[in-house]
N, C-alpha and C positions, 0 to 999 in steps of 0.2 A: 504494500500500500504506500509506503514511504517513497519508494523509487518511482511509482506511478505519479505521485504528486510532484516530485522533482522534474520528471519528464514533461508533465503538463506545463509547469511553470517555465521550463526552458523553451518549449515550443511556443507558448504564448509570448515570451520575450522575443524570440526570433521573428515571429509574425508581426509584432508591434514595431520592432526595429525596421523591418522591411516596409511596412506601411508608412512609417515616418519618413524613411528615405525617399520613397516614391512621392510622397506629398511635397517634400522639399524640392525634388526634381521638377514636379509640376509647377510649383511656385516660381522657380527659376525660369522655366519655359514661358510662363505667363508674363514675367517681368521683361523677358527678351521680346516677346510679341508686342507688348505695350510700347517698348522702346522703338521697335521697328515701325509700328503704326504712327508714332509721333514723328519719326523721320519722314515717313511717307506724306503725312499732312504738311509738314514743313516744306518739303520738296514741291508739293502741289501748290502751296501758297506762293512760293518763289516763281514757279512756272507761270502761274496765273498773273502775277505782277509783271513778269517779263512779257507775256503775251499782250497785256494791256498797254504796256509801253510801246511795243511794236505796232499795235493797232493805232495808237495815237500818232505815232511817227508816220505811218502810212496815210492816215487821214490828213495829216498836215501837208504831206507831199501832194496828195490829190487836190486839196484846197489851193495850194500854191500853183499847181498846174492849171487848174480851172481859171484862176484869176489871171494868170499870164496869158492863157489862150483867149480869154474874153477881152483882154487889153489889146491883143493882136487883131482881133476881129473888129475892134473899134477903129483902128487905124487903117 
């Protein structure tokens, strides 16, 4: 009976340790996923800002071209 109790305690200890290790690994994985998602969002924001600048630049060029062509049509 005594050895059975020791064996059960040892098995429970091993299972608990394994469960704890797995949970720690899951937490590390989640932390990495959160970090990756933050980087993706940051990159998305930067790309969006860059595209807005490019759009504004293109818009400015089109306006300048329109105004110069309308001036040429007047003369």
